N, C-alpha and C positions, 0 to 999 in steps of 0.2 A: 541534710540536703534539701533544697527547695523543690517545689513540684515540677518546675521546668527541667531541673537536673535529673529528676527521676524519670520523667517522660523520655528524656534523651537516652538514658540507659536502656529503657524498654525498646526504643527505636533501633539502637545499635545492636541489641540482641536479636531482634526480629530480622534485621537485615544482614546479620552474620558478620558485622564489622569488628572482628576480634581485636585487631591492633588498637583501634580507638577505644574499645571497651576496656582493654587492659590499661591503656594510658590513663583513663579516668579512675579506675578502681584501685590500681596499685599505688596511686598517689596518696591513698588514705591509710590509716592504721589498719592492721589486720582485723581488729575487732569491728571497725566501721564497715570494712568491705564484707566481712562475714554477715554482718547485720543486714546489709543491702541485699546480699545474695539470697537471704532467707525471707526477704520482705514480700508480702502479698500485695498485688496491685489491682486496683479497680474492683468492680462488682464481682468479677469472676474469681478474684483471689489468686490469680496466676502469679507464679514466681518467675524470675529470669530463666530458671531451668525449664519451666513449662514452655516459655516462648521459644527457647533454643530448640527443644525437642520437637515442637510443633512445626517449626520452619526447617528442621533438618540440618542444623548447624552443629556438626559433631565437634569441631574444634572449640566452639564456644562452650559446649557442654563439658568437655574435658577441663577447660579452664575453670569453670564454675565449681566442678566437683573436686578436682585435684588441688587447685590453687586456693580456692575460697571455702572449700569444705561443704558445698551444697549437699543436701540430703537427697539421695535418689528416690526416697519414699515420700517426699514432701507432697501434700495434696492441696488442691484448691477448694473453692466453695462447693464444687460438685464432686469432691473426693477423687478427682482425676489426678493420677500420678503422671510424671513425665513419660513413663512407659506407655500409658494410654495415648498420650499425644503423639508420640513417635509412631506407634502402631497404627493409629487411625489415619495418619498422613502417609503411611507407606515408606518410612525412612528406615531401611533395613540396618544400615550401619549404626544408627542411633539406638535402635532396638537392641542390637547385639552388644553395644557398649554398656547400656544401662543394665542388661542382664549380667554382664561380666562384673559390673560394680555392685551387684547384689540386689537388684530390683526384684520384687516379688512378682513372679510370672503370672499369678492368678489374682492380683490385687483387684479390689472391687471399687468402681466409682459409683456415683449416684444411680439408683435403680439396678444396682448389682451387675453392671457391665464389666466384663474382663477385657484386658488388652487384646486377647484373641478375638473376642466378639467385635471389637473396634476394627481390627485388621480385616475381618471378613466383610465389613462394609465397604472396604476399598478394593476388594478383589486382588489383594497383593499376595500372591502365592509364596514369594520368597520370605516375606515377613511372617506369614502363617507357619511355614515350615520351620523357621527359626524359633518361634514361640513353642511349637509342638516339640521340637528337639530339646528344649529346656524344661519340658515337663508340663506345659500348659494343658489343662483339663478341658477338652472340647465338650464334655457332657454337663458342665456347670450351667445352671439356668439363672436368668435374670428375674426381676420381679414380675415380669409379664409371663414367665414360664418358658421363654425362648432360650435355646442353647445356640452355640456357634453354627450348628448345621442349619437351623432355621434361617439365620441371617445370611449364610452363604447361599441358600436356596432362593432367598428373596433377591439377592444381588445378581444371581444368574450366571455365575462363572463356572463352567463345567469342570475345569481342572481343579478348582478349589473344592468343589463338591466331591469329586472322586478322591482327592487326597484325604479329606476328612473321613470318608467311608473306609479308606485303606487304613488310616490311623486308628479308627474306632468303628469296627464293622457294624455294631448295633446302635450307632448314634442316631439312626433314623427312627428308632422306636421311642419317640418323644412327642409330647403334646404340650401346647401352651396352656395357660390358665383357663383359656376359653375353648380348649379341646382342639385347637388347630394343629394339624400336622405340617411338616415341611412340604408335603405335596400340596396342601392347600395354599401355602405361601408362594410356592413356585408357580402354581396355576394362576393365582390372583395377579401376579406381576408379569405374566406372559413369558416366562422363561422356558421355552419349548425344549431346548437341549437338556436342561436340568430335569424337567418333567420326564423326558425320555429315559434318562439315567435312573431316576427313582422308580419308574415302572419296571425297568429291566433288572435292577439290583436289589430292590427293597420289596418287602412282602405286604404292601398296602392292599387292603380289601377294597373291592369296587364300592363306590358310593359311601365311603367312610365319611362321617359327618362330624362337624364341630358342635359346640354346645347349643348353637342356634339352629342346628339341623342343616347347615350349609355343606354341600359337597364340593370337591375340587372342580367338577364340571361347572357348577353354578358360579364359582369364583371366576373361572375362565370366561364364561360366556357373558356374564353381567359386566365384565370389564373390557369386553370387546376383543378378547384374545382367541380368535377363531381357530388358528392353527393348533393351539393347545387344546381347545375344546374337541377338535376333530381327533387329535391324538388320544385323548381320554376315551372317546367313543370307540375308536378302533382297537386300542391296546388294553383298555381297562374295563370295557363293557359298562361304561358310565350310562346312567339313565337320564334322558333329556326331559323326563316328566316327574322326577322325584320332587317332593315338597319339603320345605323347611319346617321348623316347629310351629310357625304361624299358618302354614298351609300354602305359602306362596311358592310357585313353581318357576322354572327358568324363564318362561314367556312373560311372567309378571315382573321378574327381577330385571330383565333387559328393558322393560317399559319404564321402570323406576330410574335406571341409570342412563336411559336415552341412547341405547346402542342399536341404531337402526339396522346396520349390517347383520348383527347377531339376531335381531328379530326376523329378518328375511331368511336367514339360515335355518332357524328353528321351524318356521312355518312352511317355507317352500322346499327346503332340502330334507328336513326330518319329518315333515307332515304333522307337526304339533298343532292342536286345535287352537285357533286364535281366540276363541271365545271361552276357553278353559277357565273354570272358576277357581278362586283361591281364597283361603282363610275361612273362618266361620261365617262371615257375612257375605261370602260369594262374590268377591270383587273380580272384575275382568281386567285384562291388561289395559284396556281403555280407561278404566277408572284410575288405575295407578298413573298412567301417563298424564292424565288431566290434572290430577292433584299435584304432580311435580312440575307441570307447565311445559312439558316437552312437545311443542307444537309439531315439529317434524315427525315425531313418533305417532302423534294422534293422526296425522294425515296418512302415514304409512299403514297404520292399523286399519283405518277405514278402507284404504286402497286394497288391502289384503283380505277384506271381508269381515272386519270386526262389526259386531252389532252396535250401531250408534245409539240405540235406545235401550240398551241393557240396563236392568236395575239390579242393585244388590238386595239383600234381605230386608234392608230398611227403606226400600223403595227409592233409592237415590240413583240418579243417572251420573254420567261423566260430568255433566254441567254442574251438578251439586258439588262434586269433588273439586272441580276447578275453582269454584267460589270458596270452598273451605280452605283450599291452598293459596288463595289470594292471587291466582294466576290470570291476570286480565287478558293477556294475549291468547291463552288457551280458551277462555270464555268466548272471545270474538271468533276464534277458529271453529269451535263447536257450533255456534250460532250460524256461521256461514255455511257449515256442512249440513245444516237443516235440523239440528237438535233443538227442540223448543223447551221452554221452561215448563216445569210440572211440579206438583206437590209430591213429597215423599210420604212414607207411611204415617208420619206425624202431622201431615198437612203443611209442612214447611216447603216453600219454593226456593229455588236457587237464588232468586233475587233477594229474598229475606236473609239468606246466609251471607250474601255479599254485603248487605247492609251491616250485619253483625261483625263480619270479619274485616270490614274496611278495605276491600279489594282496591289496590292502587291502580287508577286509570280505567277501572271497569265502568265506563260511562253508561253502559247499557243498563246498569242496575242501581247505581247510587249517585246522588247528587254530588257535584264537584264542590270543593271547598273554596270557591272563588270569593264569595261575598263575606270575607273576613278581613281583619287587619293584621298585617305581618310587620315584624321589625325590618326584615330584609326579603326582597324578592330577587331571585337569581334567574336570568334568562340564558339558556344554552347550557349544555352539559359537557363542555370541553373540560380538560383537566384543570385549568386555572379556576374555572367557575365551580367545579365540584370540590376542589380543595378549600376554597373560600366558603362554600356552603357548609362543608363539614366543620371548619374552624368556627364559623359563626354559630352553628347549632351547639357545639361543645361549650361555647361561651354563654349559652343560655338564651340566645336570640331565637325568636320565632321565625322560621324560614319557610318560604314557599319557593320551590325550584321547578321551573317550567322549560320545556323545549318544544319547538315546532316539529322536530323530527320524532320518529317512533323508536329511536335507538339512542343509547348513551354515547357520548364521546365527541359529538359535533365534528370539528376538524381534526381532533385527535382520536377518532374512532378506529377500531379494527373491524373491517368489513368481512362478513361471512354470510352465506357460502360464496365460493369463487364466482358463481353465476352472477351474484350481485355486484361484484367488482367489474365484470364485463359490462353490466348494465350502466353502472355509475360512469364508466369511461366511454360509453356509447360504442362499444365494440360489437359488431354484428355476430350473430350465432352464439353458440355455447362453447364452454371450454372443451378441448379435445379429451378423449378418454385417457390419454397419457398423463393428464393432470391429476388423475385419481378422483376421489370423492370430493364434491364441492364443500361438504361440511368439515373436511379436514383443514380447510384454509381459514386463517384469520389475518387479513392483510392490513397492515397499518397505513394510514393515509399520510402520517407525518413520521419520519424516521428519527427516533431518539433513543438514547441509552441513559441509564442512571449512573451517575458517579457514585461509587460504592461508599465514599465518605462524604458525599455531597449533601446539599440542603434537602432535596426531595426524599432521600433515604432517611434522613433524620426526622422529617415530618411523618413519614410512614411509620417509623418506629415509635415516635412519641404518641401518635394518635392510635396506634395498634391496628392500622389498616392492613399491616402485614398478616393479620389473621386470615384475610380473604385472598391472599396472593402467594404464589410460589415464584422464585427467581432462579435464573441460571447466570453464571459468570460468562461474560463474553470472552472468547478464547484468545483474542489477540488484538493488538493495536499497531497499525502500520502507517508509514509515511511514504509518499511518492517522491522519487528523485531520479531525474534523468531517464524517465520512461520505465523505471522499475520500482518495486515496493520493498521496503525494509522495515523490520521490526523497530518500533520506537524505543530507544534506550532511555531509561529514567532513573537508573541507579548507577553507582560507580562501577559495579561489576559488568552490567550490560553495556555501559559506555565503552569500557576497555575491550569488550568482545565485538562491538558493532562494526560492520563493514561500511557504515555510512561515512566514517571519517578516517583520515590518515593517523599515523602514530602520534605525531606531535599535537594534532587537533584533539585527539582522544585525551591526552594528558591535560590540555587546557580545559576541555569540557568537564573532565572529572573534577578538577579544582573548582569549577563553577558550581557543579552539583553539590559538592561538599559545602561550599559557601552558602548555597540556598538552604540546604538541610539544617545547617547550624544557625541560620539567621534568625534573630529574635529582636523585634523592634523595641522591646523593653530592656534589652541588654546591649549597651554600646560596645562591649568587648567583641560581640559577634559581627559587628557591622563593617569592620575594616575600613573605617572612614567614610562609609556611605550614609547619606541622609535619606531615609526611606521615603520622605515626603517631598524631597526636592531633586535628588539624583534621578536622572531619567534611566529607562531601561537600555537605551542606546549606549549611555555612558557605562553601564554595567557590562554590556557585551564587549565594549572597547577595553575595559579594565582587564578582562580575561583573554583579550585578543582572539575572539571567536569569529570565524569566517561567516560569510553570508548564508551558506547552506545550513550551517549549524544554527545560526540565528533563526532561519526559516522553520526548521522542525522544532526548535525550542519554543518559539512564540506561537506556532500554530498547532503543533502536535502535543505539547506538554501544557502550555498555558491556554491553549484552545481559543486563541483570538482568531477572528475572521479576516481582519485586515491588519495593516502595519501601523495603524494610528497609535497603538500602545507604546511604540518605541520612544516617543517624545513626551510621554507622561511619567509621573513619579513611579519608581520601580516597585513599590510595596505591593500594589495590586498584582503585578506579574509574579512576584516572588510567592505570594500567597496562592496564586493559581497553580504554580508548579508544585508547591507543597501539597495542595489538594490532590493533584494527579498522583503524586508519589504515595500519599497516605491511602488513597483509594486503591492503588495498585498493591500496597502492602497487605491490605485486608484479605485478598484472595489469591494473589500471585500471578494469574494469567494475564489480566488486564485490569484497568481501573473501573470497568463498566459492568453493570448488571442489566438484565432484561427479564420482564415478567412472562411466565409461560402463558400461552394463549393470546399474547399480543398486548400492545400498549392500551388498548381499550379497556383492559381490566383495571387500570389505575383510576380513571374517573368513576367507574362503577364501585370500586372499593371505598372511595371517599363519599360517594352517594349513599352507600350503606351506613357509613359512619353518621352522616347527617340524619338519615332515617331513624337510627337508634336513638338519637337525641331529639326526636320530635319533628324533624324536617318533613315537609309534605312534597311529594314528587308528582308531576303531571307531564307525561310525554304526549306527543302528538297534539299539542295545543297551539292553535294559530294565535299569534300575537297581533291584535288589531291596532292597538294604540298604547303608547306610554303616556299616561295622564299627568299633566303638569298644572300647577297652580302657582302663580307669581314666580315663575322661573324655577320651581322646585318640584321634583317628582312626588306624586301622592298615590300613584297606583298604576296598575296594568289592566288593560281591557282585553278580554278574550271571549269570543262567542257571545257577545252582548253583555257579559258580566264584568264587574270591576273588582279586582283584589287590591286593597289599599296597602301602602307600605311607607316606611320612613326613609329607606335607602334601597337602591337598585344596583345590582351587579349584572353585567352582561358582556357578551362578546361583541366585536364591532358590527356584525351583520344585523344586529337589532337596532342600531342607532347610527345609521350611515351619515346623518347630518351632524354628528358629534365627533367624527374621526377624519383623519387625512391619510391619503395614500403616501407611503414613504418608500415604496419599492416593490419588487416582485421576487418570488422564489420559484425556481423550476425544480420539480421532483419527478424522477423517473423510476417507477417500480418495475423491477426486472425479475422474471421467473427463469431459473436455470435448473439444470440437472447435475450441476457440479459445483464444488467449492471454488473460490477464487484462486487462480494460479499463484504459485510461489508463496502460499500461506501455510503450507504443510498439511493441506487437506482438512483444515479445521472447519467446524460447523458454524462458526460465527466470528465476526471480526469488524473492526472499523478501519477505514483507510482515509487519510487526509491528504489531499493534493494541495500543497501550499501555493498561494497565489503567484509567487515569483517563478515557480516551476513551469507555469503555463501562461505566463505573461498576462495575468489578470489582476484585478483589484481585490477580489474575494476568493477565499478558499473553495475547493470542491470537496464534498464529503461522500463517503460510501458507507452505508450500514448493511451488514449481511447477517441474516438469521436463517433458520432452516427448520426442517421437520423435527429436529431435536428440541425445538421450543414450542411444539404443538401449534405451529402457525402455517404449516404446509404439509402436503401429502408426503408419504414416505419417499425418501430419495430426492426431494425437491428443496430448492433454496430460494430465498427472496433477498435480493440486493436492491437497496434504494439509494440512488444517487441524487444529490441535491446541491444547489448553489444559489447565490443571489444573482439575479439577472442583471446583465450589464449592457447588452446589445439588443438588436431587433431579431436576433437568431439564437434564442436560448438553447435549442437542441444542439447547435454547433458548440456552444459553450460547455455543455455537459459531456461532450464526446470523449475527452480524455478518461473520464470515469467509466463510460460505457465500454470503451476499448478493453479495460481490465476485466470485464465481465463476460466477454464473448466465449462461446456462443450463447446467445440469449433466445429462449423459447418464446417468450411473450413479454412485451413491455407496455406499461400504462403511463402516459405522460400527462402531468398537470402543471399549469402555471398559475400560481396564486398571488393575488395582490396582498401586500403587507400594509396593515393599518396600525396607527397609534392614535390615542385619544387627543382631541383638541380641548376637551373639557375635563379638567382634573377632578370635578365632582364637588368642589368646595361649596359652590352655591347650589347647583342642581341636585346634589346627592346621587348623581348617576356615576357609577364607577365602571370604567370600560377597560377590558383587558386588551393586551397587544396581540397581534397575530403571531403565530409560531414561526420563528426565524429558521434559517438554514442550518443552524448548529446541530450537532448530533447528541447534545446532552440537554438536561432540563435546568441548568443553573440560571439561564436568563429568564426562563419561565418562573422560577422560584423568586428571582429578584422582582419580577412584576407582581407576584402574589404579595410579597412583603410590602411593596410600594402601595398597592391598593389597600392593604390592611391598615397601613399607617394613615392614609388619607381618610379612611372610614372611621377608625377608632381614635385617631389623634395621638397614638404612641407607636413606637417601633414594635414589630413582631418579636416576641421574646420566647425563644426556645425553652428557657428555664421556667417561664410561667406556664407554658403548655405542659411541661414535665410535671409541674405541681398539680395542674388540673387533671392530668392523667391519673396521678396518685389519688386525688379526691374522688375521681369517677370509678376507677377500676380497683383501687386498694392494692392489696398484696399481689393480685393477679397481674398488675402492671409490670412486675419484675419478670 
């Protein structure tokens, strides 16, 4: 069977389409079918049985095992059995069936994880009980020395913890390879209820330490879990001044991790000495905070009475430590607070350390690298500019990246603290106390999600920028119809269950989805007489007799078009867009979208780190005085009287207003609420699309909602951002249908931004200008812009395969 046929089998298995799968496989000989059922797919080496178990399709599993003879103990490249997959995803019926068919209840995957350990990561008590009833051993340890109880304590589910203690009363008497107990684990992750159970039912001694001398109290306080820290103090007589093996105490540890509230708790509530010394070289908390670059902690320490001029045994002040850690902003803060440079015991000044350590942006100490020649200069640290900067650095180009702002992200930044958001939008006063701590907020200026199977995720994976980021799946995708919102159906099963359509419409829509799923422009048999490059999408909708409302949510909520112009264009682009939505949805199940913890501002910073690893030079807070041209071609950039020379320039529109044209406006309204959006099932994140025809407009309206669960808001708070393309002289009235869905709103911040696109393609000038961020809620258009700029700069298409090869050359085996 060819590759496309094999991919179809995997897709059918993942989606649980048993009838189609049977139809394909029973048409072959029994030997061929058995061969396919045991085939390992892709880099992971999964079989069809792995896919079925992971997605919880019991009927598909029964077919593969009973009819095709699939081995229940088959393992993939990580030695995961189907039982691992079913247990880790919480599919109790699948777990039960696999055990009934003879699966080894204690089989080991890579790193010696058992199915029970995998089940404990999902907090699924029913699956855990099922495994234990079939003899699973909860005391088995993986290669890190963790048993199932460690994992359950990390996840923080009290019922699971109590059940494991009931099943194995001495299970708590365990330590990992680094001496960490389940109490350490629960304290580190802030699981207060579990910590309470452990203190009540288990015999842990106060201040028990791991191999690094860390106590559970240290774990709690340095991770900001004050309720757990207080519980350990009250119920376990924990010491707030115990030291680890290096001599660091809790006050030093919270300075390292940047936990401001924990610092105030230790000093103000517990009376800990703020100038307490740690380690053999007598470091203070201020030394630690300076080396880590925690500016807010530095300011709080000084406010609480820290000695600004304290020396360690080598005669070094916090200024020396900030320079050693290359923390430019910390250097500036200490200077502003009045700490002057001085010689340490060896006669070395902080300025000399900055020179040696190449502190980025520390203009107070080191000359800037302006008077050099670069292959590429990049102006602006928006996502587009940072991705191109990273790609060019990986390609071996010498890159200088500058920004007039003191922060990364430009228009795609995440603003913190909340006080800065108020200032940016010129709101009087400060945020009310009900908003919580300002530092808990990271507010995106541009609302966007990542398509799970889209171009940006692919770029993140290939360049390994994922090393710097963590993501969560957005929990739902909805469409607006007749004043109400409905979940977007994108599979046959969801289409049949959706209340968006009547019975006959559902059947027609189901046939349409089957047609799209099977469509292959290289296989005429799948086209049903459609010419992908000539037949319009309007004709496709007519072919399946779909009504206007179904066309609306298909074109705007699945294909994600902003207008109806696509209807009279060749259908292949729309079909591929719907496939992208479905493939992205299939990756994680809840929605096709991902979102980075701590906000979208993490994305440009991740690519900036990539550029820096490959020699890119960064300068923030640099005023751009002139783009220097000779004979109509860029030759350099002037800043503060100095000129950096270059062969090519990348920038956002704000740096070259005479090379761009205004093509429209976008209104964005950032709304803070204390509640999820109504009729979404109280989920913590979602997208809502209001198709243009539903509100008599030419462009769709979008709503992106994230929350405290994504580390972008204070506990219990939600951020919903509504956006659309401006069509009238009253943009706020245009956005009202979205705002009505969000009421009551505690605070809103309104911005109306001009949209620009370049008039100069860069062929002659070698200036390559990005487009403004549009109103869409995904990054696919941004990635198209990146690929377009890349092609104009390099002269060839952006090639994912080439980047994959370069990744292998750069990272070697680690790239896997």
